[in-house]
DSSP file (Angstrom, degrees, kcal/mol; ACC not computed):
  #  RESIDUE AA STRUCTURE BP1 BP2  ACC     N-H-->O    O-->H-N    N-H-->O    O-->H-N    TCO  KAPPA ALPHA  PHI   PSI    X-CA   Y-CA   Z-CA
    1    1 A M              0   0    0      0, 0.0     2,-0.1     0, 0.0    48,-0.0   0.000 360.0 360.0 360.0 174.7    9.6    5.0  -11.5
    2    2 A G     >  -     0   0    0      1,-0.1     4,-1.9     4,-0.0     3,-0.2  -0.329 360.0-114.9 -85.1 164.5   12.2    2.6  -10.2
    3    3 A I  H  > S+     0   0    0      1,-0.2     4,-2.4     2,-0.2     5,-0.2   0.853 115.6  60.7 -63.5 -34.5   11.9   -0.9   -9.0
    4    4 A G  H  > S+     0   0    0      1,-0.2     4,-2.2     2,-0.2    -1,-0.2   0.895 104.0  48.9 -60.7 -40.8   12.8    0.2   -5.5
    5    5 A D  H  > S+     0   0    0      2,-0.2     4,-2.6     1,-0.2     5,-0.2   0.920 109.8  52.0 -64.6 -42.8    9.8    2.5   -5.4
    6    6 A D  H  X S+     0   0    0     -4,-1.9     4,-2.3     1,-0.2    -2,-0.2   0.909 110.7  48.3 -58.6 -42.1    7.6   -0.3   -6.6
    7    7 A M  H  X S+     0   0    0     -4,-2.4     4,-2.5     2,-0.2    -1,-0.2   0.893 110.3  51.1 -67.0 -39.5    8.9   -2.5   -3.8
    8    8 A K  H  X S+     0   0    0     -4,-2.2     4,-2.1     2,-0.2    -2,-0.2   0.926 112.2  46.5 -63.0 -43.9    8.4    0.1   -1.2
    9    9 A H  H  X S+     0   0    0     -4,-2.6     4,-1.9     1,-0.2    -2,-0.2   0.893 113.3  48.1 -68.0 -38.8    4.8    0.7   -2.2
   10   10 A K  H  X S+     0   0    0     -4,-2.3     4,-2.5    -5,-0.2    -1,-0.2   0.886 110.2  53.0 -66.9 -37.9    4.0   -3.0   -2.3
   11   11 A A  H  X S+     0   0    0     -4,-2.5     4,-2.5     2,-0.2    -2,-0.2   0.893 107.5  51.5 -63.7 -39.1    5.7   -3.4    1.1
   12   12 A E  H  X S+     0   0    0     -4,-2.1     4,-1.9     2,-0.2    -1,-0.2   0.905 110.4  49.2 -63.5 -40.6    3.4   -0.7    2.5
   13   13 A E  H  X S+     0   0    0     -4,-1.9     4,-1.9     2,-0.2    -2,-0.2   0.920 112.2  47.3 -64.1 -43.5    0.4   -2.5    1.1
   14   14 A L  H  X S+     0   0    0     -4,-2.5     4,-2.2     1,-0.2    -2,-0.2   0.870 108.6  54.7 -66.8 -36.6    1.5   -5.8    2.6
   15   15 A K  H  X S+     0   0    0     -4,-2.5     4,-2.5     1,-0.2    -1,-0.2   0.901 107.7  51.5 -61.2 -40.0    2.2   -4.1    5.9
   16   16 A G  H  X S+     0   0    0     -4,-1.9     4,-2.7     2,-0.2    -2,-0.2   0.893 107.2  51.8 -63.9 -40.3   -1.4   -2.9    5.8
   17   17 A K  H  X S+     0   0    0     -4,-1.9     4,-2.4     2,-0.2    -1,-0.2   0.900 110.4  49.2 -62.9 -39.4   -2.8   -6.3    5.1
   18   18 A A  H  X S+     0   0    0     -4,-2.2     4,-2.6     2,-0.2     5,-0.2   0.933 111.6  48.2 -65.7 -45.1   -0.9   -7.6    8.1
   19   19 A K  H  X S+     0   0    0     -4,-2.5     4,-2.8     1,-0.2    -2,-0.2   0.912 111.3  51.2 -61.1 -42.1   -2.2   -4.9   10.3
   20   20 A E  H  X S+     0   0    0     -4,-2.7     4,-2.5     1,-0.2    -1,-0.2   0.927 110.7  48.7 -61.0 -44.2   -5.7   -5.5    9.1
   21   21 A G  H  X S+     0   0    0     -4,-2.4     4,-2.4     2,-0.2    -2,-0.2   0.911 112.9  46.1 -62.8 -43.7   -5.3   -9.2    9.9
   22   22 A V  H  X S+     0   0    0     -4,-2.6     4,-2.2     2,-0.2     6,-0.2   0.903 111.8  52.9 -65.8 -40.3   -4.0   -8.6   13.3
   23   23 A G  H  <>S+     0   0    0     -4,-2.8     5,-2.8    -5,-0.2     4,-0.5   0.904 111.4  45.7 -61.0 -42.0   -6.8   -6.1   14.0
   24   24 A K  H ><5S+     0   0    0     -4,-2.5     3,-0.7     3,-0.2    -2,-0.2   0.918 113.0  50.2 -66.2 -42.6   -9.4   -8.6   12.9
   25   25 A A  H 3<5S+     0   0    0     -4,-2.4    -2,-0.2     1,-0.2    -1,-0.2   0.839 119.5  36.3 -66.0 -33.2   -7.9  -11.3   15.0
   26   26 A T  T 3<5S-     0   0    0     -4,-2.2    -1,-0.2    -5,-0.2    -2,-0.2   0.363 108.8-119.6-101.3   4.5   -7.7   -9.2   18.1
   27   27 A D  T < 5 +     0   0    0     -3,-0.7     2,-0.9    -4,-0.5    -3,-0.2   0.869  61.6 150.4  57.4  39.5  -11.0   -7.3   17.5
   28   28 A D     >< -     0   0    0     -5,-2.8     4,-2.2    -6,-0.2    -1,-0.2  -0.840  25.4-175.5-103.8  95.1   -9.0   -4.0   17.3
   29   29 A K  H  > S+     0   0    0     -2,-0.9     4,-2.4     1,-0.2     5,-0.2   0.819  81.2  56.6 -62.7 -32.7  -11.0   -1.9   15.0
   30   30 A S  H  > S+     0   0    0      2,-0.2     4,-2.3     1,-0.2    -1,-0.2   0.931 109.7  43.7 -65.5 -46.2   -8.5    0.9   15.1
   31   31 A L  H  > S+     0   0    0      2,-0.2     4,-2.1     1,-0.2    -2,-0.2   0.881 112.8  53.3 -66.7 -38.2   -5.6   -1.3   13.9
   32   32 A E  H  X S+     0   0    0     -4,-2.2     4,-1.9     2,-0.2    -2,-0.2   0.921 110.6  46.6 -62.1 -44.3   -7.9   -2.8   11.3
   33   33 A S  H  X S+     0   0    0     -4,-2.4     4,-2.3     2,-0.2    -2,-0.2   0.890 109.5  53.8 -64.7 -40.0   -8.7    0.6   10.0
   34   34 A E  H  X S+     0   0    0     -4,-2.3     4,-2.4     1,-0.2    -1,-0.2   0.885 107.1  52.7 -61.7 -38.3   -5.0    1.6   10.0
   35   35 A G  H  X S+     0   0    0     -4,-2.1     4,-2.2     2,-0.2    -1,-0.2   0.903 107.5  50.8 -63.1 -42.1   -4.3   -1.5    7.9
   36   36 A H  H  X S+     0   0    0     -4,-1.9     4,-2.3     1,-0.2    -2,-0.2   0.908 110.6  49.7 -61.4 -41.6   -6.9   -0.4    5.4
   37   37 A M  H  X S+     0   0    0     -4,-2.3     4,-2.6     2,-0.2    -2,-0.2   0.911 109.1  51.0 -65.8 -42.2   -5.4    3.0    5.2
   38   38 A D  H  X S+     0   0    0     -4,-2.4     4,-2.4     1,-0.2    -1,-0.2   0.904 110.9  49.4 -61.4 -41.2   -1.9    1.6    4.7
   39   39 A Q  H  X S+     0   0    0     -4,-2.2     4,-2.5     2,-0.2     5,-0.2   0.926 111.5  48.5 -63.2 -44.4   -3.2   -0.6    1.9
   40   40 A A  H  X S+     0   0    0     -4,-2.3     4,-2.5     1,-0.2    -2,-0.2   0.897 111.2  50.3 -64.2 -40.6   -4.9    2.3    0.2
   41   41 A K  H  X S+     0   0    0     -4,-2.6     4,-2.5     2,-0.2    -1,-0.2   0.928 111.6  48.2 -63.4 -44.6   -1.8    4.5    0.4
   42   42 A G  H  X S+     0   0    0     -4,-2.4     4,-1.9     1,-0.2    -2,-0.2   0.915 114.0  45.8 -62.5 -44.0    0.4    1.8   -1.1
   43   43 A K  H  X S+     0   0    0     -4,-2.5     4,-2.2     2,-0.2    -1,-0.2   0.884 112.3  52.0 -66.7 -38.5   -2.0    1.2   -3.9
   44   44 A G  H  X S+     0   0    0     -4,-2.5     4,-2.3    -5,-0.2    -2,-0.2   0.910 109.4  48.5 -64.2 -42.8   -2.4    4.9   -4.5
   45   45 A K  H  X S+     0   0    0     -4,-2.5     4,-2.2     1,-0.2    -1,-0.2   0.877 110.5  52.0 -65.6 -37.0    1.3    5.4   -4.7
   46   46 A Q  H  X S+     0   0    0     -4,-1.9     4,-2.2    -5,-0.2    -1,-0.2   0.909 109.4  50.0 -64.4 -41.2    1.6    2.5   -7.2
   47   47 A A  H  X S+     0   0    0     -4,-2.2     4,-2.1     2,-0.2    -2,-0.2   0.906 109.8  50.1 -64.4 -42.3   -1.1    4.1   -9.4
   48   48 A V  H  X S+     0   0    0     -4,-2.3     4,-2.5     1,-0.2    -1,-0.2   0.918 110.6  49.9 -62.5 -43.1    0.6    7.4   -9.4
   49   49 A D  H  X S+     0   0    0     -4,-2.2     4,-2.7     1,-0.2    -1,-0.2   0.892 108.1  53.6 -62.9 -38.8    3.9    5.8  -10.4
   50   50 A D  H  X S+     0   0    0     -4,-2.2     4,-1.9     2,-0.2    -1,-0.2   0.904 109.9  47.5 -62.7 -40.9    2.1    3.9  -13.2
   51   51 A V  H  X S+     0   0    0     -4,-2.1     4,-1.5     2,-0.2    -2,-0.2   0.926 111.9  49.8 -65.8 -44.3    0.7    7.2  -14.6
   52   52 A K  H  X S+     0   0    0     -4,-2.5     4,-1.6     1,-0.2     3,-0.3   0.916 110.6  50.7 -59.2 -43.0    4.2    8.8  -14.3
   53   53 A D  H  X S+     0   0    0     -4,-2.7     4,-1.5     1,-0.2    -1,-0.2   0.874 104.5  57.6 -63.2 -37.4    5.7    5.8  -16.1
   54   54 A A  H  < S+     0   0    0     -4,-1.9    -1,-0.2     1,-0.2    -2,-0.2   0.856 111.7  41.9 -62.4 -34.4    3.1    6.1  -18.9
   55   55 A F  H  < S+     0   0    0     -4,-1.5     3,-0.4    -3,-0.3    -1,-0.2   0.744 116.0  47.2 -85.7 -23.9    4.2    9.6  -19.6
   56   56 A T  H  < S+     0   0    0     -4,-1.6    -2,-0.2     1,-0.2    -1,-0.2   0.598  95.4  73.0 -93.8 -11.1    7.9    9.1  -19.4
   57   57 A D     <        0   0    0     -4,-1.5    -1,-0.2     1,-0.2    -2,-0.1   0.564 360.0 360.0 -77.7  -7.5    8.1    6.0  -21.5
   58   58 A K              0   0    0     -3,-0.4    -1,-0.2    -4,-0.1    -2,-0.1   0.465 360.0 360.0 -86.1 360.0    7.5    8.0  -24.7
């Protein structure tokens, strides 16, 4: 996949880390959970792109 996709997925992961941090600081469990989900989505998309790249590099 492209570098732009990698950056988008990493940005989503970082956004999740920020939400998690704010959720912890404000004792907002919902925001903290949302942050965890954003991180997981970003990491999952990165993993899918890595698999796609492995098959298209040949």
